[in-house]
C-alpha positions in Angstrom: -63.4 27.4 -68.0 -64.5 29.7 -65.4 -65.6 26.6 -63.0 -62.1 25.0 -63.9 -60.4 28.3 -62.9 -62.0 28.5 -59.6 -61.2 25.0 -58.9 -57.6 25.5 -59.6 -57.4 28.4 -57.3 -59.1 26.6 -54.5 -57.2 23.3 -55.0 -53.8 25.0 -55.2 -54.6 26.9 -52.0 -55.3 23.5 -50.3 -51.5 22.5 -50.7 -50.6 25.3 -48.4 -53.4 24.6 -46.0 -52.4 21.0 -46.0 -48.9 21.8 -45.1 -50.1 23.8 -42.2 -52.4 21.2 -41.2 -49.7 18.5 -41.4 -47.2 20.5 -39.2 -49.5 20.2 -36.3 -50.0 16.3 -36.5 -46.6 15.1 -38.0 -43.3 16.0 -39.5 -43.5 17.6 -42.9 -41.3 15.1 -44.6 -43.4 12.1 -43.1 -46.7 13.8 -44.8 -44.9 14.2 -48.0 -43.4 10.6 -48.2 -47.0 9.1 -47.2 -48.8 11.5 -49.7 -46.4 10.5 -52.6 -46.6 6.8 -51.9 -50.4 6.9 -51.7 -50.8 9.0 -54.9 -48.1 7.0 -56.8 -50.0 3.7 -56.0 -53.2 5.1 -57.1 -51.9 6.7 -60.2 -50.0 3.4 -61.1 -53.2 1.4 -60.7 -55.0 3.8 -62.8 -52.3 3.9 -65.6 -52.5 -0.1 -65.7 -56.4 -0.1 -65.9 -56.2 2.6 -68.8 -53.3 0.8 -70.3 -51.2 4.1 -70.4 -47.8 3.5 -71.3 -44.6 5.6 -71.1 -41.0 5.1 -72.7 -37.7 4.9 -71.0 -37.0 8.6 -72.3 -40.2 9.8 -70.9 -39.5 8.1 -67.5 -36.0 9.9 -67.5 -37.7 13.3 -68.2 -40.3 12.9 -65.5 -37.8 11.8 -62.9 -35.7 14.9 -63.6 -38.9 17.1 -63.3 -40.0 15.1 -60.1 -36.7 15.8 -58.5 -37.0 19.6 -59.1 -40.8 20.2 -59.0 -41.9 17.7 -56.3 -38.7 17.2 -54.3 -37.1 20.6 -54.3 -40.4 22.8 -54.6 -42.5 20.9 -52.1 -39.8 19.9 -49.8 -38.8 23.5 -49.5 -42.3 25.0 -49.1 -43.3 22.2 -46.3 -39.9 22.8 -44.5 -40.5 26.5 -44.5 -44.3 26.0 -43.3 -43.0 23.5 -40.6 -40.7 26.3 -39.3 -43.4 28.5 -38.7 -44.1 30.5 -41.9 -47.9 30.8 -42.3 -49.5 29.4 -45.4 -50.7 32.7 -46.5 -47.2 34.3 -46.6 -46.1 31.0 -48.2 -48.5 31.3 -50.8 -47.8 35.2 -51.5 -44.1 34.4 -51.9 -44.8 31.5 -54.5 -47.2 33.7 -56.3 -44.2 35.4 -57.9 -43.7 32.3 -60.0 -45.6 33.4 -62.9 -44.0 36.8 -62.8 -40.5 35.5 -62.4 -41.4 33.0 -65.4 -42.5 35.9 -67.5 -39.2 37.7 -66.7 -36.7 34.7 -67.4 -39.0 33.9 -70.6 -37.2 36.7 -72.5 -33.5 35.3 -72.7 -34.6 31.6 -72.5 -37.6 31.3 -74.4 -37.3 34.3 -76.6 -40.8 35.7 -75.7 -41.4 39.5 -75.8 -42.9 41.3 -72.7 -44.5 44.6 -73.0 -43.8 47.5 -70.7 -47.0 47.2 -68.7 -46.0 43.5 -68.0 -42.8 44.6 -66.6 -44.4 47.2 -64.5 -46.9 44.7 -63.1 -43.8 42.5 -62.3 -42.2 45.2 -60.4 -45.4 46.1 -58.4 -46.0 42.6 -57.4 -42.5 42.3 -56.1 -43.2 45.4 -54.1 -46.4 43.8 -52.8 -44.6 40.7 -51.6 -41.8 42.9 -49.9 -44.4 44.6 -47.9 -46.0 41.5 -46.6 -42.8 39.7 -46.0 -41.1 42.4 -44.3 -44.1 43.2 -42.0 -44.1 39.4 -41.1 -40.2 39.5 -40.3 -40.6 42.6 -38.3 -43.5 41.1 -36.1 -41.3 38.1 -34.9 -42.7 35.5 -37.1 -40.8 32.6 -38.6 -37.1 32.5 -38.9 -35.4 34.2 -41.7 -34.1 30.9 -43.3 -37.6 29.9 -43.6 -38.4 32.8 -46.0 -35.2 31.7 -48.0 -36.3 28.2 -48.1 -39.7 29.4 -49.5 -38.1 31.6 -52.2 -35.7 28.6 -53.2 -38.7 26.5 -53.5 -40.4 29.0 -55.8 -37.3 29.4 -58.0 -37.3 25.5 -58.4 -41.0 25.5 -59.4 -40.0 28.2 -62.0 -37.0 25.9 -63.5 -39.3 23.2 -63.7 -41.9 25.2 -65.5 -39.4 26.5 -68.1 -38.2 23.1 -68.7 -41.6 21.6 -69.3 -42.3 24.4 -71.9 -39.1 23.7 -73.6 -39.3 20.0 -73.8 -42.9 19.5 -74.6 -43.0 16.1 -73.1 -45.6 13.9 -75.0 -46.4 11.8 -71.8 -50.2 11.6 -70.5 -50.7 13.6 -67.3 -51.5 10.5 -65.4 -48.3 8.7 -66.5 -46.1 11.8 -65.9 -47.7 12.6 -62.4 -47.2 8.8 -61.4 -43.4 8.8 -62.1 -43.0 12.1 -60.3 -45.0 10.9 -57.2 -42.7 7.7 -57.2 -39.6 10.1 -57.3 -41.3 12.0 -54.5 -41.9 9.0 -52.3 -38.3 7.9 -52.7 -36.9 11.3 -51.8 -39.0 11.9 -48.7 -38.8 8.4 -47.4 -35.0 8.7 -47.6 -35.3 11.8 -45.6 -37.3 9.9 -42.9 -34.8 7.2 -42.8 -32.1 9.9 -42.3 -33.7 11.4 -39.4 -35.1 8.2 -38.0 -38.7 9.1 -38.4 -40.0 5.9 -40.1 -43.5 5.3 -38.4 -46.5 7.5 -39.4 -48.7 8.7 -36.7 -51.5 6.4 -36.4 -54.2 9.2 -35.6 -57.3 10.3 -37.2 -55.8 13.9 -37.6 -52.9 12.5 -39.6 -55.0 10.5 -41.7 -57.3 13.3 -42.5 -54.3 15.6 -43.4 -53.0 13.0 -45.7 -56.3 12.4 -47.4 -56.5 16.3 -47.7 -53.0 16.3 -49.2 -53.5 13.5 -51.7 -57.0 14.4 -52.7 -57.0 18.0 -52.9 -53.4 19.1 -53.2 -51.9 16.2 -55.5 -54.9 15.2 -57.6 -57.0 18.5 -57.3 -54.2 21.0 -57.6 -51.7 19.5 -59.9 -54.7 17.9 -61.8 -56.3 21.1 -62.3 -53.2 23.0 -63.2 -52.4 20.6 -65.9 -55.8 20.6 -67.3 -56.2 24.6 -67.3 -52.8 24.7 -68.7 -53.7 22.2 -71.7 -57.1 23.9 -72.3 -56.3 27.6 -71.8 -52.6 27.8 -72.1 -49.7 28.5 -69.4 -50.2 32.2 -69.2 -53.9 31.9 -68.2 -52.9 29.0 -65.6 -49.9 30.9 -64.3 -52.0 34.0 -63.7 -54.5 32.3 -61.9 -51.9 31.3 -59.3 -51.7 35.0 -58.4 -55.1 34.7 -57.0 -54.1 31.9 -54.7 -52.7 34.1 -51.8 -55.5 36.0 -50.9 -57.8 32.7 -51.1 -55.2 31.0 -48.8 -55.1 33.8 -46.3 -58.9 34.0 -46.2 -59.3 30.3 -45.7 -56.7 29.9 -43.3 -58.2 32.6 -41.0 -61.1 30.5 -39.8 -59.2 27.3 -40.1 -56.2 28.1 -38.1 -56.9 31.4 -36.7 -54.1 33.3 -38.6 -54.6 36.9 -38.1 -54.8 39.3 -41.0 -52.8 42.3 -40.0 -52.4 45.6 -42.0 -49.2 44.4 -43.8 -50.9 41.6 -45.2 -53.8 43.6 -46.4 -51.6 46.4 -48.0 -49.3 43.8 -49.5 -52.2 41.8 -51.1 -53.7 45.1 -52.4 -50.4 46.1 -54.1 -49.8 42.5 -55.5 -53.4 42.8 -56.9 -52.7 45.9 -58.6 -49.6 44.3 -60.1 -51.6 41.3 -61.4 -54.2 43.8 -62.9 -51.4 45.6 -64.8 -50.0 42.3 -65.9 -53.3 41.2 -67.1 -54.0 44.3 -69.0 -50.5 44.4 -70.5 -50.6 40.4 -71.4 -51.9 40.6 -74.8 -49.7 39.6 -77.7 -47.9 42.3 -79.3 -48.8 43.3 -82.9 -46.6 41.5 -85.4 -45.0 39.2 -82.9 -47.4 36.1 -82.9 -49.3 35.4 -86.1 -51.7 32.3 -85.8 -53.5 30.3 -88.2 -57.4 31.0 -87.8 -57.8 27.1 -87.6 -55.6 27.0 -84.3 -56.6 28.3 -81.0 -54.2 30.8 -79.4 -53.8 28.8 -76.2 -52.8 25.7 -77.8 -50.5 27.0 -80.4 -49.0 30.5 -79.6 -48.7 29.6 -75.8 -48.1 26.0 -75.7 -45.7 25.7 -78.5 -44.2 29.0 -78.0 -41.8 31.0 -80.2 -41.2 28.4 -82.7 -44.6 28.8 -84.2 -43.5 32.1 -85.7 -40.6 30.5 -87.3 -43.0 28.0 -89.1 
């Protein structure tokens, strides 16, 4: 699980780095449209070879999730990066996703969160505020780019909560194939609207496209789904909090993004919030009672509060 966790952090970071790379060679919507089109063709071919089937109800579920998680989330994030928001700051804002999920899980999923976890949420928000405030004061990206990034993060939160509630039975490959088809339709539609229909025929664009398909789509989303199934959603979400420092460190030699004092202080404060959340992330006595034949990751986390009622 340690190796899978490292792969998830690195592959998820590659998505922000790929958005920065593509912004230098093409429009963000052109990269996303080509990325989803290529990924959809490969995944559909894989499903046909493996004879993986999906019902009409499953297609409808994944179309809805694809609009939110691929269209709104990736579209907003890529637009923010294209407007000048650095990949490190983008990753840091999006790292609030598991903390916001933990906060919203109380009224929506009925899960209990201890005081230490709430403290971790508050400290994490302070850390993000320090970094974002420092970047805005230093004359970075426009204010609406930060707003787009926050909106994309909230779209991912809503998609995550929906997935946890519906417990879709579709295979990972079939589900991702449908979502990639939805993403391709959405962003090719954007290409038509803005009149940008011809992809750049350059090696740089081809390399950024291969990076996005291989590392971000198959590597990032594939690793996230696998860790989520094997170790549970809380473990996978917590790992995403390690993405911002990894993204900032990798983008420094790749793109020359300077690491200033605000980033250092903000990442440090956010790391403290993560540590507090991890320490307080244990199940509270009497809340979850598991069968010894069941693993906590698969039953108490994946199935959620309904396990208690059984």
